N, C-alpha and C positions, 0 to 999 in steps of 0.2 A: 296680500295673501293670494287671493283669489287671480289677480290680474297677472301675480309672479305666475300661478301653476298654469293657466293658458299660455304664456308665452316660453313655458317650458316644455309643453305637452306639445307646441305650434314648432319650437326648435327640434323636439325631437322626431314631429312627424316627417320635416324636412330632412334631417336627416336620412332615417329612415325610405323616402325617395329618393335620394342619394345613391342610397346603398343599393336600392333596387334597381337603378337606372345604372351601375355600372354592370351588375350582374345581368341586365337585359341586354347589356353590349355584348356579353361574351358568347353568347347562345347565337349570333353572328359568327362570330369567331369561331364557334364550333362547327358548324354545318355551312360554313361558305367553301370551305376546302372541298368539300363533294362539289359543292356547284361548277366549283375552278378545276379543282384535279379529275374527276369524274365524268362532270358531262359536258366540259367545255374542252379539255384537252384530252383526253386517254382513251375515254369508252368509245368514243364514236369513230374514230380510226382502227381501233381495236377491234371491237363488235363486228363492223363492216368486213374485218381481215378475216376474221373467225366465219362469218356468214360465207363469207367467198368460199374457203376451203370447203365448208358444206355444200355448193352452191351445185346444181347440174352443168352439164357441160353449155347449158343457154343465159347460164350466169343467174340461176332462180332456186331458192330455197322453198319448203314446203311445210311450215308450222300448220299442223292439225290440218293437212290438204290442201292449205290455199298459195297458189305460187306467189309469190313477193320476190321481184327484184333484190338482191343479195348488199346493192349499194344505198337501198329504202328502207332496211330492215330496222337499222336504226330510228329511224326517223318516223316509222310507225310506232316504233315501243314506244317512244316519249308520247306520240298520239294516244296509245292506248292506256298508258298511265294514266293521264286525266279521266279514263270513265271510272276507275277504282277511284280516284280522289274526289271525282263530281258524286259517288254515293257517300264517303265516309266523309266530307267533311264536314256538309251540314249537320249529319246526325251527331260529328262531334262538337265541333261550334255551337249547337244547344244543347248537348248536353253538360258543356262547360259552364255555360252563363243560366241555367238552370240549376245545376248542382253549387255551383263555384268555385268548383276546383280543376283548373286549369293545370296547375304546376304538375300530380298525376298524369294526366295524359300528355303534358306534354314529352315528360320523362319516358311514357310507353312510345311515344311517336318518336324521340328523337333514338332509343335505342334501339327501335324496330329498324329503323334504315340504317343505323351504323352497324347492324348486326348482316344486313344486307350486303352495303356496301365492304363490310370485311370480308364477305362470304365470296367478290370476286378475283379475291386470289387464285380461284378456283378453276376460275374462265380460261382455259386453254385448249388448244386441240379444233376440234368442232364444234363445239360444244352450244352454240348461238342459242340455242332453246336456253340454256341455263342462265347467260348471258343478259335475255331478252325478258326473263322471270324476275332477276336480281333487280334491273331496272323499274323494271312495274312498282315491284315493291317498296325501293330507295326510292323512287321519286316522289309516291303516294306518300309514304311517311314523312318526305321533308315536309310536302304540302299542308299536311297537317300538323305538322310541329311550325313551321312556320306561320300559319294562319293561328294559332294558340299566341305564338312568341308576337305576332305585329298587335294581337287585341289586347298585351299590357301596357298597350302606348297610351291611349287613351286614359290610363287608371296609372301611370306614374310620372305622366308629363301632365304640365297646365300648361294651355292652351295656347300661350306666346314662347314655349319654349322647347316646342314637338318638331318644327320644322331642323331647328340645332338637333335633339336628341335625335331624330331618326338618321338623320345625315352622318353622326356618330357612331350610330350603329353599323349603317354600311362602312364607313370607313373601315371599322375594326372588322369586319369580313374581310373585305379586300387586303387590309394589313394580312390580315392571314391565308390568305390565298397566296398573295406576294412568299411569304415568308417559309410555306409549304412547297410551293411552285419552284425553288430555289433547290432547294432539297428532293424533290423531284427531277429538277435538270441536271444535279451531280451523281445522283444515280444512274438515270437513264443514257449520259452522255459516256459516262465511267463502268458502265455495267460489267463488263469485261474484267476490270479491276477488284468488281464485289466478285465475281465469281459468280456471276448472273448470266443469262442468255437475255437478248433484248425480250423477249414474249418473259420472260420470266420478271425482270426488273419493271414492265407495265403495272404486271398485277401485283406487285409488291407496294406500286405506287399507290394504284387502287385502292388495295386493302388498310394501306397508311391512313386515306382519305376516313375508312372506316374508323381504324382506333380513334384517330384528332375527334372526330364527333363526339364519339362516346365519352372517353376523358374529360374535356372542353365543357360539355354538358352539365358534369355536375357544379361547376360555380353558379348559371343561373338557377338549377336545382337548389341550389343553399340560400339564394337570395330572394326569389321573390316571393311575394307574397299573393296567398288565393284572398279571394273577398267575398262577405259575404253576400250570397247568392240573392237574385231575383226571386219573383213568384214563381212557385213549383209549377210545372206544368208536363204535362205528359211530351216523350219525345217519338217521332214519328220515324217511321224507317227511311234511310236516306234520303232515296229519292222523293219522297214524300215531304219528308224535312225541307227538300231543296227547295219545292213548290211552296211549303207554306213560308217559308225565308224570303221567296220573292213575292210573295201573295202581298208581304206585310210591308215589303220594301216599294210597294206600287204605291202607298198610301207614303211616301218623300220622293216621289220623281224626279225631283232634281238630284237626289245622292242616287239613284239609279242612272239618271242621264251621264253622272261623271264616270259611272261603273261601267258603264258598255265602252265609254272611248274608253277606258284604262285598259279596261279588257282586248280591247281591237289594239290600240297602241303597243302594248305589253306583250301582247302574240307577238308583235313584230320584233319585238327585243329581244325578246328570250327564242325566238329562232334560231334569232341571228347571234347568239350566244351558244347555241347547242348546236350549228351546224357549221360553224365558223371553222372547226378545225376537220371536219370533211369535206368543205369547200376547197381549203386551203390544201388540205393531201392530195385530194384526187382532180380536183381541176385545174388548181394552181403549178401541182408535183411539187411542192415543201416537204423536206424529211421534218420527221418529231419534233428534234432540239428546234428547229426555227419555229416552230407551230408551240414549242412550251417556253420560247422566248418570246412572242408575240404578247402571248396571254400573259405571261410576268408583267410585260410592258403597260398591257391591258392594266393589272393588279394595282401597278404602281400610281399609274395616271388615273386611277377610281378613285384613291383615297382624296386627291387633292381635290379632282372633281367634284367628289359631294360635298368636301369641305366649301369650296368656293361657291355650288351653286346652291349651299346652304346659305351663305353669308348674301348672294346674289336676292334670295327671295325676302329678306329682310328689307334691299331697299326696291325691288321693283313686284313682289308678290309670287307668293307658287304656282299661283297659274301662269300667271304672263313666263314663266323662266321656265318649267314644265312646255309651255308651246314652245319657246325658245330652241329648247334640246331636242324638239321632235324636227323642226327645218334643219338641225343638224346631223341628226339619223337619218331623212332622207338624203341629204347631199352626203354623206357617207357611204351610204348603202348605194347609192347609184354609182358612184367612186368606184365602188369594190367589184362593177359588173365589168370594167373596163382594165383590173390589174394585168399585167403581161402573165402569163403563168413561169415560172421557173426564176423571179425575182422579187427576192426576201424583203430589201427592202422597201419595195412599196408596198408588201404588203405589212409592215411596220408602222407604215405610215398610215396606212389605214388603222392598225390598230391602236393608234394614238387619238385619232379620230375618236375611235368607237372608248376608251379609258375615260376621256376629259368629260363625256356625257352620259356614259352608263350610270354609274353610282347617283350623279344627282336627279335625274330626270325618275329612278326608282325609288330613292328617297322620299323628295317631295312630293311625288304618289302616296307612299303611304301617309305622309303627317297629313296630307290634305284633304285624304280620305279619312283620316281619323277625326277629323271636324266635322263629317257629315252623318257618323253613325249615330241613330238614338242609344239616348246613355241605357246600359243595362242590354246592350244588346251587342256588345263588341267579339263576341268569339263567332256570334250566327252572322253578321254582317261580313266581318272576315273573311269566313269560309268562302263568301261570295268572289270576296276580293282575290282569294290565295287562287283562286282555280286558275289565274291565265298568269301566276308566277313562279319564278325559279324555277326554268324549263319546264311547268307543267302546263304550257300552254298547248293546245287541241287541234286547233286550225292551221294554226302556222307552218308548225311538221306536216300537217299534211296537205298542204299543199305544196311546201319542199317538195316532199317524197312525191307525191304526184306527178308533179311537174318534171320532175328529174325523170321519171316511171316512161310518162310520154314523147319527153324529148330525149331524154339522154344527154343531157348539158345543165351542170351544175349553175352555170353561167343565168339561165335560162331559172332557175330554181331562185336563185339569190336576189332576181331584180322582182320577183315575182313579189316581194316580200316588201314592197316598196308602199304599195296599197293601203297595210296597213297603217301606216304612219300617216298616209296622207288622211287616211277615212278617221283617225284619231284624234289629228288638230282639229280637225273640221267640227266634230263631235265637240270635243273637252272646247271649244271656243263660243261655244251656244251655250253653255252651262253657267248661268249665272252665283257664282258659288255663295257670296256673302247671303243671299236670299237662302240660299240650299240651306248653307248652319243653321241661319237662325229657323226652318221649318224644323231641320234636326231636334231643335231643342238646345241648343249647345249656344255658349257666349259667342260672339264674332270678333276676334281678333284684331287690329288696330288696323293689319296689313294683310291679306292672303292672297 
């Protein structure tokens, strides 16, 4: 009777974990549309155009009296958003670990971001400041939400399953991005048939991402479970909490070494994602429909790429697979510098290369980091991890914007990002991940 009870309990526990895993996938399904539709496709070129309408005769806008080239305003807004996230994420992460109540915090972050994104419908005329504020709020909220979402991974997946589950989550996100982009492409391309102007169609596409985010967040909120809190402790203000988290991470220098490598190469990845549409429209002279089609291609191939790289990790290990993807990123970015203007075919070739490595490099980085987090500090450590994720990098957009401001060339701006992948590769190659996992107090998988 006792053995049967234990088996029944184990079966119920396994079924509960599978239910949570399926719910967990759906948060990527919900919020990835923001990254695709808003951050990658529409908002960069559109906010740049709005800023150019508000610019003076020399091409500058003056937020808070500071002269900013209109073409750099979007990149600077993305960079500024990380400052807000730096304050919020360690504070929220520590609170989540302390109280064990991740789910209400995830809901608050998700619906703040969804509301700000939906509010982009009112971004028209020369309201570039409104666009900057909404972008900062939405990006900060998404970063906080993704930090909490990622921190569930060690709790809902055993070590040997994390690469596969993390890859499936990314695949869900890219599948949703593809689906919504098809609808965006139809609406934008045939906006006259729907009785909409071109700018109105863009605003509807932006707002639809916020509505999608809000609706599908209901699924993970209904399925994820809060865990028992670890020992209570006071939560310091945001920057002090970040300092406390980093001080704690210094007790795990190998984990900190991986995080440093990730923050650098992912900074490059996120900047490519957020600035590719600006590069395509401003430097290569490509139309919005071409850009949407290219991003749609990236989304479709990223689903296959994430799942394929998840399988490669089972054979070669996550670290080697990530290193291979960084080489591919470097080659792809170098090729992007030489793309001829007005040639959409070559832009699609570049998009194909990005799509094949995009999802896998991010999914495997997330699952590999989950092995390096000390038990009970998932949200706190993932707050540091998330600072450079999903378009929240600050150094890459800043470098991109400053390079363009100094040179007036988007080609120079895009090639400057190669440094992130080279430096990230060198730093990651130096991290002994098996030793790092053991020192974090976690079981070491057979292949990692």
